[in-house]
C-alpha positions in Angstrom: -5.7 -0.9 0.0 -6.0 0.8 -3.4 -8.6 0.5 -6.0 -8.9 2.5 -9.2 -11.3 3.3 -12.0 -9.2 3.3 -15.3 -11.9 5.1 -17.3 -12.2 8.0 -14.9 -8.5 8.2 -14.0 -9.4 8.2 -10.3 -8.3 6.0 -7.5 -9.5 5.4 -3.9 -7.1 4.5 -1.1 -7.5 3.6 2.5 -5.3 2.2 5.3 -6.0 -0.1 8.2 -4.1 -1.9 10.9 -5.0 -4.4 13.5 -3.4 -6.2 16.5 -4.4 -9.3 18.4 -3.8 -7.5 21.7 -5.4 -4.2 22.9 -3.1 -1.4 21.7 -3.6 2.2 21.1 -3.0 2.7 17.4 -3.2 5.5 14.9 -2.6 5.4 11.1 -1.8 7.9 8.4 -1.9 7.3 4.7 -0.9 9.5 1.8 -0.4 9.1 -2.0 2.7 10.0 -4.0 3.6 9.7 -7.6 6.4 10.0 -10.1 6.3 10.8 -13.8 6.8 8.3 -16.6 8.0 10.9 -19.0 11.2 11.8 -17.2 10.1 15.1 -15.7 10.7 13.8 -12.2 12.2 10.5 -11.1 11.5 11.1 -7.4 8.3 10.3 -5.6 6.4 13.5 -4.9 3.0 15.3 -4.8 2.1 18.5 -6.6 -0.7 19.5 -4.2 0.9 18.4 -1.0 0.2 15.1 0.7 -3.5 14.2 1.0 -3.4 12.5 4.3 -6.2 10.3 5.6 -5.7 9.9 9.3 -7.5 7.2 11.4 -8.4 7.8 15.0 -6.6 6.4 18.1 -8.4 3.1 18.7 -7.7 -0.3 20.2 -7.1 -3.5 18.2 -8.2 -2.1 14.8 -7.9 1.3 13.1 -9.1 2.4 9.7 -8.6 5.7 7.8 -11.7 5.4 5.7 -11.5 5.9 1.9 -10.4 8.9 -0.1 -10.8 9.2 -3.8 -8.5 11.5 -5.9 -7.8 12.0 -9.6 -4.6 10.9 -11.4 -3.1 10.8 -14.9 -2.0 7.9 -17.0 1.5 9.4 -17.3 2.3 8.8 -13.6 3.2 5.8 -11.4 1.6 5.9 -8.0 2.0 4.4 -4.6 0.4 4.9 -1.1 2.5 5.3 2.0 1.1 4.4 5.4 2.5 4.9 8.9 1.2 3.0 11.8 1.9 4.4 15.3 1.5 2.1 18.4 0.8 3.4 21.9 1.4 7.1 20.9 5.2 6.5 20.6 6.9 8.1 17.6 9.7 5.5 17.8 7.2 2.6 17.4 6.0 3.9 14.0 6.0 1.4 11.1 6.1 2.6 7.5 4.3 0.4 4.9 3.8 1.3 1.3 1.9 -0.3 -1.6 3.7 -1.6 -4.7 3.8 1.0 -7.5 0.7 1.0 -9.7 -0.6 2.7 -12.8 -4.1 3.9 -13.6 
């Protein structure tokens, strides 16, 4: 989930996952961006990934929210990875649609 404040050039992101059965789950979310003005066409971060990590829980996991600044010259998206039962091979990657501030 992403929400943003256009006037302040800030956005808040959080990730969550749930399962009908009792499972051990953990979730990581991090923002990336690319520049509109042609400086970089690849998704990246200048300050390293700001990762919000949720705890290992059963049935539902939530990272909580993190708010960071951005600029109007960029396109953003949030990547999340959900891990089930502590198994690396059962990770699922989900990302938001690209958005602008």
